C-alpha positions in Angstrom: 86.1 79.5 109.3 84.7 78.3 105.5 84.4 74.4 105.7 86.2 72.7 102.2 84.0 71.8 100.0 86.1 68.5 98.4 85.1 68.0 94.9 87.3 64.9 94.4 90.8 63.7 95.0 92.4 65.5 92.0 92.6 68.7 94.1 93.6 66.5 97.7 96.9 69.4 98.2 94.9 72.4 97.5 92.0 71.5 99.6 94.5 70.5 102.3 96.4 73.7 102.0 93.2 75.9 102.1 91.7 74.3 105.0 94.8 75.2 107.0 94.8 78.6 105.6 90.9 78.9 106.5 92.1 78.6 110.0 94.3 81.2 109.8 92.7 84.1 107.5 88.8 85.2 106.9 87.8 82.6 104.4 90.9 81.4 104.2 91.9 84.4 101.5 93.6 87.7 101.6 91.1 88.9 99.1 87.6 87.6 99.2 86.6 86.7 95.3 89.7 83.8 95.6 87.7 81.9 98.0 85.7 80.6 95.1 82.2 80.7 96.9 80.7 82.1 93.5 81.8 79.1 91.8 80.1 76.9 95.1 83.9 74.9 95.4 86.7 75.3 97.1 89.7 77.1 95.3 93.1 75.6 93.6 96.1 76.8 95.3 98.9 77.9 92.8 102.3 76.8 93.1 103.7 78.8 89.9 103.4 80.3 87.1 105.4 80.8 83.7 104.1 82.1 80.2 100.3 82.0 79.9 100.0 79.2 82.7 100.0 78.3 86.6 100.4 75.2 88.3 98.5 74.1 91.7 99.8 72.3 94.2 98.5 68.8 93.2 100.6 69.5 89.8 98.0 69.8 87.7 99.0 72.9 85.1 96.4 75.6 83.5 95.8 78.2 80.8 95.0 81.1 83.2 93.1 84.2 82.1 92.9 85.3 85.8 96.3 87.1 85.3 96.5 88.5 88.3 93.5 90.4 87.7 94.6 92.2 84.7 98.5 92.8 85.6 100.4 90.0 84.3 99.5 91.3 80.9 103.2 89.8 79.6 102.1 86.8 80.9 104.0 85.0 84.2 107.4 85.5 85.1 108.8 87.6 81.6 111.9 87.6 82.2 112.7 91.2 81.5 110.3 92.0 84.6 111.9 89.5 86.4 115.3 90.2 85.8 114.9 94.0 86.6 113.0 93.0 90.2 115.6 91.2 91.3 118.3 93.3 90.1 116.9 95.9 92.0 116.6 93.7 94.9 119.8 93.4 95.2 120.4 97.4 95.6 117.3 97.7 98.5 114.2 96.8 98.7 112.9 99.7 100.2 114.6 103.5 100.7 111.5 105.6 102.5 114.0 108.3 100.2 113.8 109.2 96.4 115.0 106.6 93.9 115.6 107.5 89.9 113.6 105.1 88.9 110.3 106.6 90.5 111.1 109.2 87.9 111.9 107.1 84.8 108.6 105.5 85.3 106.5 108.7 86.0 108.0 109.8 82.7 106.8 106.8 81.1 103.1 107.1 82.4 102.9 111.3 81.5 104.4 110.2 77.8 101.8 107.6 77.7 98.4 108.5 78.9 96.6 111.8 77.3 95.4 113.3 80.6 98.4 113.0 82.9 100.6 116.0 83.3 102.0 115.2 86.6 101.6 111.9 88.4 102.1 110.5 92.4 102.6 106.7 92.9 100.6 105.2 95.4 100.2 100.9 96.3 96.9 99.9 95.1 94.0 100.9 93.3 91.9 101.6 96.4 94.6 104.5 97.3 94.7 106.0 94.1 91.3 106.4 93.6 90.6 107.5 97.0 93.5 109.8 96.7 91.8 111.1 93.7 88.6 111.4 95.3 89.8 114.0 97.7 91.9 115.8 95.4 88.3 116.5 93.0 86.6 117.6 96.5 89.4 120.1 97.7 90.0 121.3 94.5 85.7 122.2 93.8 85.1 122.9 97.0 82.1 120.4 96.4 81.6 117.0 98.4 79.0 115.1 96.7 80.4 112.5 93.4 78.8 110.4 91.2 79.8 106.6 90.8 77.7 104.1 88.5 76.5 100.9 90.1 78.5 98.2 89.3 81.6 100.1 88.8 84.1 98.9 91.5 87.0 101.4 92.9 88.5 100.0 95.3 87.3 99.4 99.5 87.1 102.7 100.4 84.1 103.7 102.3 82.7 106.6 100.2 83.2 104.3 96.9 81.9 101.1 98.7 78.3 101.6 97.6 77.0 99.5 95.1 80.2 98.1 93.9 80.5 95.0 91.1 83.1 92.1 91.3 83.6 90.7 95.3 81.2 92.5 96.5 78.5 91.4 94.3 79.5 88.1 94.1 79.9 87.6 97.8 76.7 89.6 99.8 75.4 93.2 100.5 77.2 95.8 98.0 77.6 98.3 100.4 79.5 96.8 103.3 78.6 96.7 106.9 80.9 99.2 108.7 80.4 102.3 106.1 78.4 105.1 107.7 75.6 106.7 106.1 77.2 110.3 106.7 79.8 108.9 103.9 77.8 107.6 101.7 75.5 110.2 101.0 77.5 111.8 99.0 78.0 109.6 96.6 75.4 109.7 93.9 74.3 106.7 91.7 73.3 105.9 87.9 73.2 103.3 85.8 76.3 102.3 84.2 75.8 103.5 79.9 72.9 106.2 81.2 74.1 109.6 80.6 69.9 110.7 81.0 70.5 110.0 84.6 73.7 111.8 85.3 72.2 114.7 83.8 69.3 114.3 86.4 71.8 114.6 89.6 73.6 117.2 88.3 69.9 118.7 88.0 69.1 117.8 91.6 72.4 118.8 93.1 73.4 122.1 91.3 77.1 123.3 92.5 77.2 119.8 94.8 79.0 117.6 92.8 82.8 117.5 93.0 83.3 114.9 90.3 82.2 111.8 88.4 84.3 108.9 88.6 84.0 106.2 86.0 85.6 102.9 85.0 85.7 104.0 81.0 85.3 100.2 80.5 83.6 98.3 83.0 85.4 95.7 84.4 83.8 95.0 87.4 80.6 93.3 86.9 82.1 91.5 84.1 83.3 93.4 81.0 80.7 95.8 79.5 82.3 98.4 76.6 80.9 101.8 76.8 77.9 102.9 74.5 79.0 105.0 71.7 79.0 108.6 73.3 78.8 107.6 77.1 82.0 109.2 78.1 81.9 112.0 75.7 78.4 112.7 77.0 80.4 112.6 80.7 83.1 114.8 79.9 80.5 117.3 78.6 78.1 117.3 81.4 81.1 117.9 83.8 82.3 120.8 81.8 79.2 121.9 82.1 78.2 122.1 85.6 82.4 122.6 87.0 82.5 119.1 87.7 85.9 116.8 87.0 85.9 113.7 85.7 87.9 110.7 87.0 88.8 107.8 85.0 89.3 104.5 86.9 91.8 103.4 84.7 93.4 100.6 87.1 92.1 97.8 85.0 92.4 99.7 81.8 95.1 101.5 81.6 98.2 100.5 79.5 95.7 97.3 79.1 93.3 97.9 76.1 95.7 100.7 74.7 98.5 101.9 75.9 97.6 105.4 76.7 94.7 103.5 78.5 91.1 103.8 77.4 91.4 107.4 77.3 93.2 107.3 74.0 91.0 104.4 72.5 88.3 106.5 72.8 89.4 110.1 72.4 87.6 110.9 75.8 90.1 113.2 78.3 89.5 113.0 82.1 90.5 115.6 84.3 92.3 112.8 86.7 93.2 109.5 85.9 94.0 106.4 88.4 96.1 104.0 87.1 96.8 100.1 88.5 98.0 97.0 87.8 100.0 96.7 84.6 101.5 99.8 85.4 103.7 97.9 88.4 103.8 94.9 86.1 102.5 92.7 89.0 103.9 94.1 92.1 102.2 96.7 94.2 101.6 99.8 92.9 98.9 102.2 91.6 99.2 106.2 90.4 96.8 108.7 89.9 97.8 111.8 87.6 96.3 114.9 85.6 96.2 118.3 84.6 99.2 120.1 86.4 96.6 123.0 88.0 95.2 119.9 90.0 98.4 117.5 91.1 100.0 120.8 92.1 97.4 120.8 95.1 99.0 117.8 96.4 101.4 117.7 99.3 104.2 118.5 99.4 103.1 121.5 96.6 99.7 121.8 98.1 97.2 121.3 100.8 95.9 118.1 99.6 97.4 115.8 102.1 98.4 111.7 101.0 101.2 110.1 101.8 102.7 106.1 101.7 105.4 104.1 103.2 106.1 101.9 100.7 104.4 104.0 97.6 107.4 104.1 94.6 109.3 101.4 96.3 112.3 100.2 93.8 110.7 96.8 93.3 107.7 97.9 91.9 109.2 100.9 89.9 111.2 98.2 88.3 108.6 95.6 87.4 107.0 98.7 85.8 109.2 100.0 83.5 110.4 96.8 82.5 106.5 95.8 81.6 106.1 99.3 79.8 109.5 98.7 77.8 107.8 95.5 77.3 104.6 96.8 75.9 106.1 99.5 73.1 107.1 96.9 71.5 106.0 96.9 67.7 102.6 95.0 67.6 102.3 94.2 71.0 98.7 95.3 71.0 97.8 93.6 67.5 98.7 90.9 68.9 96.6 91.1 71.8 93.6 91.9 70.0 94.3 89.1 67.4 94.5 86.7 70.1 91.6 88.1 72.1 89.1 87.9 69.0 89.9 84.4 68.5 89.4 83.5 71.7 86.1 85.1 72.2 84.4 84.5 68.6 85.3 80.5 69.1 83.6 80.8 72.4 80.7 82.1 71.0 81.1 79.5 68.3 81.7 76.6 71.0 78.2 78.2 72.9 76.0 78.2 70.2 76.7 74.2 68.9 76.1 73.4 72.0 73.0 75.5 72.3 74.1 77.7 75.3 72.9 81.0 75.3 75.8 83.3 76.4 76.7 86.7 75.5 80.5 87.5 75.2 81.6 91.2 75.1 85.1 91.9 74.4 87.3 95.2 74.4 90.8 94.5 73.5 92.5 92.0 75.9 89.6 92.2 78.1 86.8 89.8 77.6 84.1 87.6 79.5 81.3 85.6 78.9 78.0 86.6 80.3 75.3 83.4 80.6 72.1 85.0 79.5 70.6 85.4 75.8 69.6 89.0 76.5 72.6 91.9 75.7 74.3 93.6 78.8 75.0 97.2 79.3 74.9 97.8 82.9 75.0 96.3 86.3 71.0 95.2 86.2 71.8 93.3 83.4 75.3 91.4 84.9 73.3 90.5 87.7 70.0 89.1 86.0 72.7 86.4 83.8 72.6 82.9 84.9 75.5 82.1 87.5 74.6 79.2 88.6 75.4 77.9 85.2 78.8 80.2 84.8 80.1 78.5 87.9 79.0 74.9 86.6 81.2 75.9 83.6 83.6 77.7 85.8 84.0 74.4 87.6 84.0 72.1 83.9 87.0 74.7 82.4 88.9 74.0 85.9 89.0 70.3 85.3 89.6 70.6 81.5 92.7 72.5 82.6 92.0 76.1 82.2 91.2 78.4 85.3 89.1 81.5 84.9 88.3 84.6 87.2 85.7 82.7 89.8 82.9 84.7 89.4 80.1 86.1 86.6 80.9 89.6 87.6 85.0 89.2 86.5 86.5 90.2 83.5 89.1 87.3 81.6 92.7 88.5 80.6 94.3 87.6 77.9 97.9 88.2 77.4 101.0 88.1 74.9 101.6 84.9 76.2 98.5 83.2 74.9 99.6 81.8 71.8 97.1 80.1 69.3 97.6 76.4 70.4 96.3 77.8 74.4 93.4 79.9 72.3 92.3 76.7 70.7 93.0 74.5 73.8 90.7 76.9 75.4 88.3 76.8 72.6 87.7 72.8 73.0 87.8 73.1 76.6 85.2 75.4 76.6 83.2 73.4 73.7 82.9 70.7 76.5 82.1 72.4 79.0 78.9 74.5 77.7 78.0 70.7 76.7 78.0 69.3 80.2 76.2 72.7 81.2 73.4 72.2 79.0 73.0 68.4 79.9 72.9 69.6 83.6 70.1 71.7 82.8 
């Protein structure tokens, strides 16, 4: 059990609740980064959310840039989504049998995402990436995969190697319990480095089944692909008979309605989706070329199943969310709000004399505490995580809640209006001043 680190009586109820939870669950949480270890304090415990804000057990309201790590692109409890879920729940929450809603959401996904001709729903991003890798290996008859250091694709054994996000924040990137016999098939290259990927193909001729990549790295902070990087991966895959898998669990329906592949004009063989596609409920998907997806059971021999996959609540939330995103001007609004936020953060840091590098792709952004460009995992790890922890705490005390790690992305949604962004920028100016004075 981890002791609660009490900063002040301001968060008394949250700390009491976390202390109870710590006696009952590892770290007091259901997912590691929520424990706030990386920022050296106990977490606030959330009671409710509405629009762009959440409220903790002590009654403090925060402008929220966690957004459940991406799904809540329409904000907390948007009426269309909550009404759709309530209506679905009234008819039954799960059947283990087909429902019409599955085909409705599947059609929306296929129409939106260029690479997807057939889709299979699952319950989490981990399931989606794990299943896509299995399919790629079956289709190519090869075992090895290429992944990029700092890219996180869920916690399945073969992909939990040099992962970012919570794995970076909380300890060894390669988790104990992962057999060497599994990870020997996982080859690593730095993000944005085509030369090393090409060398891996030369070293492992006819052995690589697939490249898997976050087209925008979102688990070592927000790091965009360099010009030509994604197309270079497409070309290398084609040249060597491997498949290209885009992990768009984070970017799908977030950076564009068609995902990063539509934004950058590069079409993968397989795509993994999650987060936004389920509107905040447990839902993910993988899909791609028809010749590949027809190999998935029951059409083919590649087995994958899930009791709650395609459950009515997640389908209803996903349909309502995508319908909301199809409205005119939504992505322009998101882009404008995020640009306003990042410009204000940079201006506030400059005025305070604090070195930061802000990176952004549409409504994904982050602020690295460094004076050097951040293009890959090593660059991200070299940032001043202690300064970030101080900044995080000062922002929290000023009513702005950020993901509690230097290696997480901030998410802007349609509920973040001009006033919320300006309040955030003001808080950031005060927080940067405090960080500067403490250094």
